Legacy VTK file of the C-alpha trace (Angstrom):
# vtk DataFile Version 3.0
C-alpha trace
ASCII
DATASET POLYDATA
POINTS 109 float
21.654 -141.344 -81.457
24.787 -142.188 -83.197
27.980 -143.511 -82.661
29.733 -140.122 -82.871
27.082 -138.628 -80.111
27.860 -141.897 -77.468
31.843 -142.072 -77.922
32.734 -139.022 -75.895
30.401 -139.881 -72.747
31.943 -143.565 -72.517
34.831 -142.876 -70.281
33.608 -143.086 -66.382
32.810 -139.937 -64.721
35.968 -139.960 -62.414
38.131 -140.147 -65.848
36.304 -136.870 -67.635
39.335 -133.934 -67.485
37.877 -131.109 -68.687
39.386 -130.085 -71.620
40.709 -126.602 -69.874
41.819 -129.118 -67.175
44.188 -130.782 -69.384
45.408 -127.895 -71.274
46.082 -125.766 -67.421
48.210 -128.617 -66.457
50.268 -128.855 -69.741
51.011 -125.507 -69.609
52.184 -125.911 -65.790
54.221 -128.774 -66.619
55.676 -127.013 -69.902
56.483 -123.994 -68.052
58.346 -126.370 -65.253
60.480 -127.931 -68.186
64.649 -127.316 -67.830
65.751 -126.618 -70.846
65.706 -129.113 -73.554
63.281 -131.908 -71.989
59.984 -132.667 -72.572
56.954 -134.090 -71.633
55.870 -138.036 -71.801
51.801 -137.566 -72.311
51.505 -140.535 -70.497
52.806 -138.525 -67.183
50.018 -136.175 -67.870
47.318 -138.767 -68.163
48.756 -140.299 -65.147
48.748 -136.864 -63.238
44.823 -136.419 -63.761
43.693 -140.131 -63.551
45.970 -141.736 -61.302
47.847 -144.913 -61.761
45.722 -147.057 -63.365
46.164 -148.153 -66.584
43.166 -148.907 -67.516
41.749 -145.274 -66.674
44.515 -143.007 -67.429
44.615 -144.217 -71.078
41.441 -143.608 -71.428
42.653 -139.515 -71.372
45.179 -140.444 -74.175
42.516 -139.031 -77.155
42.239 -136.092 -75.127
45.853 -134.738 -74.095
46.637 -135.452 -77.844
43.921 -133.499 -79.083
45.539 -131.128 -76.085
48.761 -130.819 -77.547
47.556 -129.867 -81.081
45.830 -127.318 -79.915
48.855 -125.798 -77.747
50.745 -126.306 -80.772
48.554 -124.782 -82.942
48.620 -121.714 -80.733
52.297 -121.478 -80.419
52.290 -122.402 -77.154
53.649 -126.055 -77.183
55.771 -128.050 -79.624
54.750 -131.961 -80.968
58.153 -134.288 -80.849
58.702 -137.445 -82.945
61.751 -139.061 -82.222
63.126 -135.146 -81.102
62.193 -133.566 -83.994
59.750 -131.397 -84.416
56.699 -132.846 -85.853
53.381 -131.514 -87.753
50.699 -131.511 -85.493
48.176 -132.480 -88.274
49.962 -135.630 -89.583
51.895 -136.880 -86.598
51.428 -140.423 -86.025
52.606 -143.188 -83.066
55.229 -142.264 -79.869
55.473 -138.201 -79.441
56.346 -135.884 -76.808
55.422 -132.222 -75.945
58.416 -129.659 -75.029
58.045 -125.890 -74.892
57.924 -123.685 -78.060
61.676 -122.763 -77.523
62.646 -126.559 -78.008
61.897 -126.409 -81.315
64.731 -123.420 -81.681
67.107 -125.573 -79.487
66.563 -128.503 -81.811
66.981 -126.377 -85.460
70.343 -124.745 -83.674
71.482 -128.309 -82.811
71.066 -130.164 -86.192
LINES 1 110
109 0 1 2 3 4 5 6 7 8 9 10 11 12 13 14 15 16 17 18 19 20 21 22 23 24 25 26 27 28 29 30 31 32 33 34 35 36 37 38 39 40 41 42 43 44 45 46 47 48 49 50 51 52 53 54 55 56 57 58 59 60 61 62 63 64 65 66 67 68 69 70 71 72 73 74 75 76 77 78 79 80 81 82 83 84 85 86 87 88 89 90 91 92 93 94 95 96 97 98 99 100 101 102 103 104 105 106 107 108
C-alpha cells in the first residue's frame, strides 16, 4: 500500500469524525453566531474529540477541509486577520465566519 492510502487510517477510531459530522457541527455553530463573531477551528475540534490536545489536534486537517468546502459552497467564510481569505490559498491561523460576515467586513473597511 502507498502512504497516501494509509494516511487517513492513522487517526484512532475515537477521533475519526465523519465529514458530515464535522460539517453539521460547523453549520450549527455558524448559525448560532452573533453578528460580527467567528468560530475558532480548535473549538470545533474540542467539541468533537474532547479536551485532550493530542486527540483533537488530529481533527484540525479535516476541519480545515470542511471549512474550505463550506466556503466554496457559499455557506461560510474563511477569515485571516479579520479579512476574507482565499479558500484555495490561505495559510496559518484562521477563523470561520458566516457568509454575511464577509459583507460586514467589507462595509467596515
